[in-house]
C-alpha positions in Angstrom: 42.3 177.5 10.7 39.5 179.8 10.5 37.3 177.4 12.2 39.5 177.3 15.1 39.7 181.1 15.3 36.0 181.5 15.2 35.6 178.9 17.8 38.0 180.8 19.9 36.2 184.1 19.4 33.0 182.5 20.2 34.3 181.2 23.3 35.8 184.5 24.4 32.7 186.6 23.5 29.9 186.6 25.8 26.9 184.7 24.7 24.2 186.4 22.8 21.1 187.5 24.4 22.6 187.8 27.9 23.1 190.8 30.0 26.4 192.1 31.6 25.7 190.7 35.0 25.3 187.3 33.7 28.5 187.7 31.9 30.3 188.7 35.1 28.7 185.8 36.9 29.9 183.5 34.3 33.3 184.9 34.5 33.3 184.5 38.4 32.1 180.9 38.0 34.8 180.3 35.5 37.4 181.8 37.8 36.1 179.7 40.7 36.3 176.6 38.7 39.8 177.4 37.7 40.7 177.9 41.4 39.1 174.6 42.3 41.0 173.0 39.6 44.2 174.5 40.8 43.6 173.4 44.4 42.8 170.0 43.3 46.1 170.0 41.4 48.0 171.0 44.5 46.4 168.3 46.6 47.5 165.7 44.0 51.0 167.0 44.1 51.1 166.7 47.9 49.8 163.2 47.8 52.5 162.3 45.3 55.2 163.9 47.5 53.9 161.9 50.5 54.0 158.7 48.6 57.5 159.4 47.5 58.6 160.1 51.2 57.0 156.8 52.4 58.8 154.8 49.8 62.2 156.4 50.8 61.5 155.6 54.6 60.8 152.0 53.8 64.0 151.7 51.8 65.9 153.3 54.7 64.4 150.9 57.2 65.3 147.9 55.0 68.8 149.2 54.6 69.1 149.6 58.4 67.9 146.1 59.0 70.3 144.8 56.5 73.1 146.7 58.1 72.1 145.4 61.6 71.9 141.9 60.3 75.3 142.3 58.7 76.8 143.6 61.9 75.2 140.8 63.9 76.6 138.2 61.5 80.0 139.8 61.7 79.7 139.8 65.5 78.7 136.1 65.5 81.5 135.3 63.2 84.0 137.3 65.3 82.7 135.5 68.5 83.0 132.2 66.8 86.5 133.1 65.8 87.4 134.1 69.3 85.8 131.0 70.7 87.8 128.8 68.2 91.0 130.6 69.0 90.5 130.2 72.8 89.9 126.5 72.4 93.0 126.2 70.3 94.9 128.2 72.9 93.7 125.8 75.6 94.8 122.7 73.7 98.2 124.1 72.5 99.1 125.5 76.0 98.1 122.2 77.5 100.6 120.4 75.2 103.3 122.9 76.0 102.6 122.7 79.7 102.9 118.9 79.7 106.0 119.0 77.6 107.7 121.4 80.1 106.7 119.2 83.0 108.2 116.1 81.3 111.4 118.0 80.6 111.7 119.0 84.2 110.8 115.6 85.7 112.8 113.4 83.3 115.7 115.3 81.8 116.5 117.9 84.3 116.0 115.7 87.3 118.1 112.9 85.8 121.0 115.3 85.1 120.8 116.8 88.6 121.0 113.3 90.1 124.3 112.8 88.3 125.9 115.7 90.2 128.5 114.8 92.8 127.3 115.1 95.5 123.7 114.8 94.4 121.3 117.5 95.7 119.8 116.5 99.0 116.1 115.7 99.1 115.8 116.3 95.4 112.9 113.8 95.1 110.9 115.9 97.6 110.7 118.7 95.0 109.0 116.5 92.5 106.5 115.1 95.0 102.9 114.6 93.6 103.9 116.0 90.2 103.4 112.6 88.5 99.7 112.8 89.4 99.5 116.3 87.8 101.1 115.0 84.7 98.7 112.0 84.6 95.7 114.3 84.7 97.2 116.5 81.9 97.8 113.4 79.7 94.2 112.2 80.3 92.8 115.6 79.4 94.8 115.8 76.1 93.9 112.2 75.3 90.2 113.0 75.6 90.6 116.3 73.5 92.5 114.5 70.8 89.6 112.1 70.2 87.6 114.9 68.5 89.1 117.3 65.9 89.0 121.0 66.9 87.1 121.8 63.6 84.3 119.4 64.6 81.2 121.3 65.9 81.1 118.7 68.7 84.5 119.6 69.9 83.2 122.2 72.5 80.9 119.5 74.0 83.9 117.1 74.1 86.0 119.7 75.8 83.4 120.4 78.5 82.8 116.6 79.1 86.6 116.1 79.5 86.8 118.7 82.3 83.7 117.4 84.0 84.9 113.8 83.9 88.4 114.7 85.2 87.2 117.1 87.8 87.7 114.8 90.8 91.1 113.5 89.6 92.2 117.1 88.8 91.2 118.3 92.3 93.0 115.4 94.0 96.2 115.8 92.1 96.5 119.6 92.2 95.5 120.0 95.8 98.3 117.7 97.0 100.8 119.4 94.7 99.8 122.9 95.7 99.7 122.0 99.4 103.3 120.8 99.1 104.5 123.8 97.0 105.8 125.7 100.0 108.2 122.9 100.7 109.4 123.0 97.1 110.4 126.7 97.4 111.9 126.1 100.9 114.0 123.3 99.5 115.2 125.4 96.6 116.1 128.2 98.9 118.2 125.8 100.9 120.1 124.9 97.7 120.7 128.6 97.1 122.5 128.9 100.5 125.5 127.1 98.9 126.5 129.4 96.1 129.0 127.1 94.3 126.6 124.2 94.4 123.7 126.3 93.2 125.7 127.6 90.3 126.4 124.0 89.2 122.6 123.3 89.4 121.9 126.4 87.2 124.4 125.2 84.6 122.7 121.8 84.5 119.2 123.3 84.1 120.4 125.6 81.3 122.2 122.8 79.4 119.2 120.5 79.9 116.7 123.0 78.5 118.5 125.3 76.1 115.3 126.3 74.3 113.8 127.6 77.5 115.4 130.5 79.3 115.1 128.9 82.8 117.6 129.3 85.6 115.8 127.4 88.4 113.6 124.4 89.0 110.7 126.6 90.2 110.4 128.0 86.7 109.0 124.6 85.8 107.5 123.6 89.1 105.4 126.7 89.4 103.5 125.9 86.2 100.9 123.6 87.9 100.1 126.4 90.3 99.5 128.8 87.4 97.8 126.2 85.2 95.0 125.2 87.6 94.1 128.9 88.0 94.0 129.4 84.2 91.4 126.8 83.4 88.5 128.8 84.8 89.6 131.9 82.8 89.9 130.0 79.5 86.5 128.3 80.0 84.8 131.6 81.0 86.3 133.2 77.9 84.9 130.5 75.7 81.5 130.9 77.4 81.6 134.6 76.8 82.0 134.1 73.0 79.5 131.2 72.8 75.9 131.8 71.7 73.4 131.0 74.6 71.4 129.0 72.1 74.4 126.8 71.4 73.6 123.1 72.3 76.7 122.9 74.5 76.2 126.1 76.3 74.7 124.6 79.5 77.5 122.0 79.7 80.0 124.8 79.2 78.6 126.8 82.1 78.7 123.6 84.2 82.4 123.0 83.3 83.4 126.6 84.0 81.6 126.5 87.4 83.3 123.2 88.2 86.8 124.6 87.6 86.0 127.6 89.8 84.8 125.3 92.6 87.9 123.2 92.2 90.1 126.2 92.7 88.1 127.3 95.7 88.3 123.8 97.3 92.1 123.6 96.6 92.6 127.0 98.3 90.6 125.8 101.3 92.5 122.6 101.4 95.8 124.5 101.2 94.7 126.6 104.1 93.8 123.6 106.1 97.1 122.0 105.4 99.0 125.1 106.6 97.0 125.0 109.9 97.7 121.3 110.2 101.4 121.7 109.5 101.5 124.4 112.1 99.9 122.5 114.9 100.8 118.8 114.2 104.5 119.2 114.8 105.9 117.4 117.8 108.5 119.4 119.7 110.8 117.9 122.3 111.4 120.8 124.7 113.8 120.8 127.6 112.9 122.3 130.9 115.0 125.4 130.0 113.0 125.9 126.8 109.7 125.5 128.6 110.8 128.2 131.2 111.9 130.5 128.4 108.5 130.3 126.7 106.7 131.4 129.9 105.4 134.9 129.8 102.5 136.8 131.1 100.3 136.1 128.1 101.0 132.4 128.0 100.5 132.0 131.8 97.1 133.8 131.6 96.0 131.7 128.6 96.9 128.4 130.3 95.3 129.5 133.5 92.1 130.4 131.7 92.1 127.0 129.9 92.7 125.1 133.1 89.9 127.1 134.8 87.5 126.3 132.0 88.5 122.6 132.1 87.8 122.4 135.8 84.4 124.0 135.3 83.7 121.3 132.7 84.7 118.4 134.9 82.8 119.8 137.9 79.7 120.5 135.9 79.7 124.2 136.6 79.7 125.0 132.8 78.2 122.8 130.1 80.7 121.4 127.6 80.3 122.3 124.0 79.5 118.9 122.4 79.6 117.7 118.8 78.4 114.1 118.6 79.9 113.5 115.1 83.3 114.8 116.2 83.2 112.9 119.5 82.5 109.6 117.7 85.4 110.2 115.3 87.7 111.1 118.2 86.7 108.0 120.2 87.3 105.7 117.2 90.7 107.3 116.6 91.8 106.6 120.2 90.5 103.0 120.0 92.4 102.6 116.7 95.5 104.1 118.2 95.5 101.6 121.1 95.0 98.7 118.7 98.0 99.8 116.6 100.2 100.4 119.6 99.4 97.0 121.1 99.9 95.2 117.9 103.2 96.9 117.3 104.4 96.0 120.8 103.3 92.4 120.4 105.0 92.0 117.0 108.2 93.5 118.4 108.1 91.1 121.3 107.4 88.2 118.9 110.4 89.2 116.8 112.6 89.4 119.9 111.5 86.0 121.1 112.0 84.5 117.6 115.5 85.9 117.5 116.4 84.5 120.9 114.8 81.2 119.8 116.9 81.0 116.7 120.1 81.8 118.7 119.6 78.6 120.7 121.1 75.6 119.0 120.4 72.5 120.9 120.9 70.3 117.8 124.6 71.1 118.0 125.0 69.5 121.4 126.2 65.9 121.8 123.3 63.7 122.9 123.4 60.2 124.2 120.8 59.2 121.6 122.6 60.5 118.6 122.5 57.0 117.0 118.7 56.9 117.0 116.9 57.9 113.8 114.5 60.3 115.4 117.4 62.2 117.0 119.2 62.5 113.6 115.9 63.7 112.0 115.5 66.3 114.8 119.0 67.7 114.2 118.5 68.0 110.4 115.0 69.6 110.9 116.3 72.0 113.5 119.3 73.0 111.3 117.0 73.6 108.3 114.6 75.7 110.4 117.4 77.8 111.9 119.3 78.4 108.7 116.6 78.8 106.0 113.0 78.8 107.1 113.1 81.0 110.2 115.4 83.7 108.6 113.1 84.0 105.6 110.0 84.2 107.9 111.7 86.9 110.0 112.6 89.0 106.9 109.1 88.8 105.5 107.6 89.6 108.9 109.8 92.6 109.2 109.0 93.8 105.7 105.3 93.1 105.6 104.1 93.7 109.1 106.6 95.3 111.5 107.9 98.2 109.4 104.4 99.2 108.1 103.3 99.1 111.7 106.2 101.4 112.7 105.3 103.8 110.0 101.6 103.7 111.0 102.6 104.3 114.6 104.6 107.4 113.6 101.7 108.7 111.6 99.5 108.8 114.7 101.5 111.6 116.2 100.1 114.3 113.8 96.3 113.6 114.4 97.0 113.2 118.1 98.6 116.6 118.3 95.8 118.2 116.3 93.2 116.7 118.6 95.0 118.0 121.6 95.4 121.4 120.0 91.7 121.4 119.1 90.8 120.8 122.7 92.9 123.8 123.8 91.4 126.0 121.1 87.9 124.8 122.1 88.5 126.0 125.7 89.6 129.4 124.3 86.6 129.5 121.9 84.1 128.9 124.7 85.6 131.8 126.7 85.4 134.0 123.6 81.7 133.2 123.0 80.8 134.8 126.2 82.2 138.2 125.0 80.0 140.7 123.2 82.7 142.0 120.9 86.0 140.5 120.0 89.4 142.1 119.1 91.3 141.1 116.0 93.5 138.6 117.8 90.4 137.0 119.5 88.7 136.7 116.1 91.8 135.0 114.8 91.8 132.6 117.7 88.1 131.8 117.1 88.9 131.3 113.4 91.7 128.9 114.3 89.3 126.7 116.3 86.7 126.7 113.5 89.4 125.8 111.0 90.8 123.0 113.1 87.4 121.6 113.8 86.5 121.7 110.1 89.8 120.1 109.2 89.4 117.3 111.6 85.8 116.6 110.6 87.0 116.4 106.9 90.3 114.6 107.3 89.9 112.4 110.4 87.4 110.0 108.9 89.8 109.5 105.9 92.7 108.9 108.3 90.7 106.5 110.4 89.6 104.5 107.4 93.1 104.3 105.9 94.6 103.4 109.3 92.0 100.7 109.8 92.7 99.2 106.4 96.4 99.2 107.1 95.8 97.6 110.5 93.7 94.8 109.0 96.3 94.4 106.2 99.0 93.9 108.8 96.9 91.4 110.7 96.1 89.6 107.5 99.8 89.5 106.4 100.8 88.2 109.8 98.2 85.4 109.6 99.3 84.6 106.1 102.9 84.5 107.1 102.1 82.1 109.9 100.2 79.8 107.5 103.2 79.9 105.1 105.5 79.1 108.0 103.4 76.1 109.0 103.2 74.9 105.4 107.0 75.2 105.0 107.6 73.3 108.3 105.0 70.6 107.3 106.7 70.2 103.9 110.1 69.9 105.5 109.0 67.4 108.1 107.0 65.3 105.6 110.0 63.7 104.1 111.4 62.7 107.5 108.1 61.5 109.1 107.6 59.0 106.3 110.8 57.2 107.4 109.7 56.8 111.0 108.0 53.6 112.1 104.7 55.2 113.1 104.2 57.0 109.7 102.2 54.1 108.3 100.0 53.6 111.4 96.3 54.1 111.3 95.1 57.3 113.1 93.7 55.4 116.1 96.9 53.3 116.5 99.0 56.4 116.0 97.2 58.3 118.8 97.4 55.3 121.1 101.2 55.2 120.4 101.5 58.9 120.9 99.6 58.8 124.2 101.9 56.0 125.4 105.0 57.8 124.4 103.9 61.0 126.0 103.1 59.3 129.3 106.4 57.4 129.3 108.2 60.6 128.6 106.3 62.3 131.4 107.2 59.6 133.8 110.9 59.8 132.9 110.8 63.6 133.3 109.1 63.3 136.6 111.7 60.8 137.8 114.5 63.1 136.6 112.9 66.0 138.4 112.5 64.0 141.6 116.2 62.8 141.5 117.3 66.4 140.8 115.2 67.6 143.7 116.7 65.0 146.0 120.2 65.9 144.8 119.6 69.6 145.4 118.0 69.1 148.8 120.6 66.5 149.9 122.7 67.5 152.9 126.1 68.9 152.1 128.6 66.3 153.4 131.6 67.2 151.3 134.8 67.9 153.3 135.4 71.5 154.3 138.1 73.7 152.9 140.7 75.1 155.4 138.9 78.4 155.5 135.6 76.8 156.2 137.2 74.7 158.9 138.7 77.8 160.5 135.2 79.5 160.4 133.6 76.4 161.8 136.1 76.3 164.7 135.5 80.1 165.4 131.7 79.8 165.3 131.7 76.7 167.4 133.8 78.3 170.1 131.6 81.4 170.1 128.1 79.9 169.9 128.4 76.1 170.4 128.0 73.3 167.9 124.2 73.2 168.3 123.9 76.7 166.6 125.8 75.8 163.5 123.8 75.7 160.2 124.8 75.3 156.6 123.3 77.0 153.5 121.5 74.5 151.2 121.5 76.9 148.2 122.7 80.4 147.2 121.2 83.4 149.0 121.1 86.9 147.5 120.2 89.6 149.9 117.4 91.8 148.7 116.5 93.8 151.9 118.3 95.8 154.5 120.5 93.7 156.7 120.1 90.7 154.5 123.3 88.7 153.8 124.4 87.3 150.4 125.8 83.8 151.0 127.0 80.9 148.9 125.8 77.3 149.0 127.6 75.3 151.6 128.7 78.3 153.8 128.5 77.8 157.6 126.7 80.3 159.9 125.7 80.4 163.5 122.0 81.1 164.2 121.6 83.9 166.8 117.8 84.3 166.6 115.1 82.3 164.8 113.1 85.5 164.0 113.7 89.1 163.0 112.8 92.2 164.9 109.2 92.0 163.7 108.7 88.4 164.8 109.0 87.0 161.3 110.2 83.4 161.6 111.0 83.2 158.0 114.1 85.3 158.5 116.8 84.2 161.0 119.5 86.4 162.4 122.8 84.6 161.7 126.6 85.2 162.2 128.6 84.4 159.1 132.0 84.6 160.9 132.2 88.3 160.7 129.1 90.0 159.3 125.8 89.5 160.9 122.5 89.7 159.2 119.4 87.9 158.1 119.0 84.8 156.0 115.9 82.8 154.9 115.2 79.9 157.3 114.2 77.7 154.4 117.7 77.8 153.1 119.4 76.8 156.4 120.0 73.2 157.5 121.6 72.0 160.6 125.3 71.1 160.1 126.3 67.5 161.0 130.1 67.4 161.1 131.5 64.5 159.1 134.8 63.0 160.2 137.1 61.3 157.8 139.8 59.0 159.0 142.8 58.9 156.8 143.4 55.5 155.2 146.2 53.5 156.7 149.4 53.4 154.9 149.2 50.4 152.5 152.9 49.9 152.5 155.8 50.5 154.9 157.5 52.2 152.0 154.6 54.7 151.5 154.5 57.6 153.9 151.9 60.2 154.4 152.8 63.4 152.8 153.4 66.5 155.0 150.3 68.1 156.2 148.4 64.9 157.0 145.3 63.7 155.5 144.1 67.2 154.6 146.9 67.8 152.1 146.4 64.3 150.7 142.7 65.0 150.2 143.5 67.8 147.9 146.5 66.3 146.3 144.6 65.4 143.1 143.9 68.7 141.4 142.9 69.5 137.8 146.2 71.2 137.1 148.3 68.2 138.3 146.3 65.4 136.7 147.5 65.8 133.1 151.1 66.1 134.2 150.9 63.0 136.4 149.1 61.0 133.7 151.9 61.7 131.2 155.1 62.3 133.2 154.5 59.6 136.0 153.2 56.5 134.3 154.2 54.5 137.4 151.3 56.1 139.4 147.6 55.6 139.2 144.5 57.5 140.6 142.6 55.9 143.4 139.8 56.8 145.7 141.2 58.4 148.8 137.9 58.1 150.7 134.6 56.4 150.6 131.9 58.1 148.5 128.3 57.1 148.2 126.4 58.1 145.0 123.3 60.2 145.6 121.9 60.1 142.0 122.3 58.1 138.8 124.9 60.7 137.6 127.3 59.8 140.4 129.2 56.6 141.1 130.0 54.9 144.5 133.6 54.5 145.4 135.4 52.8 148.3 138.7 54.1 149.7 141.7 52.7 147.8 139.6 51.6 144.8 141.5 52.4 141.5 139.6 54.6 139.0 140.1 55.9 135.5 139.6 59.7 135.1 137.7 60.4 131.9 137.2 64.2 132.4 138.8 66.3 135.2 135.6 68.5 135.4 131.9 68.3 134.9 129.8 69.4 131.9 129.9 73.0 133.1 133.7 73.0 133.4 133.6 72.9 137.2 136.9 71.2 138.4 135.4 70.3 141.8 133.8 67.2 140.2 135.5 64.6 137.9 134.0 62.1 135.5 135.5 58.7 136.4 135.1 55.0 135.5 135.2 52.4 138.3 134.2 48.8 138.3 132.6 49.2 134.9 130.4 52.2 135.8 130.7 55.9 134.9 129.8 58.8 137.0 130.9 61.9 138.9 132.8 62.0 142.2 134.3 64.9 144.1 137.8 65.7 142.8 139.2 66.0 146.3 138.2 62.4 147.1 140.8 61.2 144.5 144.5 60.7 145.2 147.5 59.4 143.3 149.2 56.2 144.5 152.1 54.2 143.0 150.9 51.8 140.4 152.5 48.8 142.2 150.5 49.5 145.3 147.8 47.0 145.9 145.0 48.5 148.0 143.6 46.3 150.8 140.0 45.4 150.7 137.8 48.1 152.1 137.4 47.8 155.8 134.7 50.4 156.5 131.7 51.8 154.8 131.0 55.3 153.9 130.0 57.4 156.9 
């Protein structure tokens, strides 16, 4: 303890042997050292404080980074959740959408068709909806192949949209283009209030779980659905990480759906323009006059002026080689379709007339021959079975499709005509510096029509050409089937003919001989008919003709009397219509112009012209009445003329049955002029087979005399008592 105090005292006391200044200096040095030590302590404290601040800043930055990372992770999780929910929404709404369409097209449509009466044009409201449903089924089928929880589901979803893009566009654009007709049809139903109330009841009872009161509640869904696809895909893309493997495919799918909607809207606009201008109107003259006004007259005048300038070369015509080629091909195709339709219609008409002819039902002189029997059976089979089937198939496979195709040509034809009118207006508008709103609309109409025809006319030309080739192919096939059926029908009969077993060379030799023989017989028949037709008319005259002959002879002389060799129908002014055998007097052997082919004649009253080739000089034939064969037989009153006409068709049946003691005899000589007639001598007994010819003409009778059959004039026959024996003929036919 003491040691410590002493040490302290020694320390506090100044050192021995030093002065006071030294002591002060020592004290100052000690104070300076203490100050330096204090400053050093303060610096250490500052450094420690700075170190502590750095450590706290690093901790804060770490915490901020951790918080940002947590927020980013939460955002990613939220985006993934939103992405998943949007994909789930797309799939679930697609199922609901398809279910509602099936409900409308199957259940509601079936129940509406049971109404009495059924709604008119109900099927038109469901036009093209089957294609929309097929696309929706295909989309769901592709989406169901991959579970929604699978990471690859997004890629499958995008692939499904990209693969079905073309089908989706085709189905929806046709449906949306027809949607205006759907609403118009439903508005027409609403005009009948009672009937519309019945339809509403059926719709409500068919779909009680859906609060629907009209068909458009269901039928508007495709219009809304196709516009929702881009929104859903863009929402999915918004919540998808750009680094995602399917992000590029997702962008492509979203862009594809947007483009589909744009093309559908453009197609709908084209269809509206086409529907506006392709209608064919049948206007009366009154309607055309009512449509005339100052504006229409000025517009048509300007078009006509522009067209004249084109044709005269004053103004160059706006040309489009691609469109001109399409238009030219359309007109060529139209001509081919119209010609084929006309030819097939004529073919069907000729076929119908051909089947109406039934020559096999006529009695032929060769009915006992085997070939004639076969001909009748073959003709009957052709007329009853083969030709009717061929005609029905030709109507169904060729003619009706051609009729439909011909009707389809009217729309493009009207559009082409309207495009020409709009082109003339467009050329006039191009010359102006500024255009009004109406002029801009007119120019837009031309561009729309031009673009529409460039897009649609090639498709129409291709489809029409395929239908035309199909009709020609079907017609060719039907003809081959007809030939096969006829060949099969005739095969069974030809085997029974004598020439069926001949060698080809022998058969053709036999065929040539048969054809030549038939040609000779036909030529002989034609010659005999010509001789018969050109033979002079030597039959006795009727009382009226005798009276006319007497009058003409007294006025003009017997040398001017001519007789008609055939019927004459007047076709020019002052021409006469005369019957074969009529008597006329020739007044002049030429007409006023010096034409010797027309003679001026007097027909016993009217005067006019007749062809000289039909006039032959009349040679009067005198018939002497046969002498009375018995003193008990007297000539009936009226002389020979009455007796000449005593045998009439009306009297013959009665005489044959009621007067068996009389028989028919030839009253005058008659010389046969062809093989169809028979020669008779006056007083020769005959047997009447038919009191008329094949056409029912009573002026000729079919008789049998001395073992031969033939026709004789009915007025050459008379009735005599059966006990009268005719004397041998004393004079020949004159």
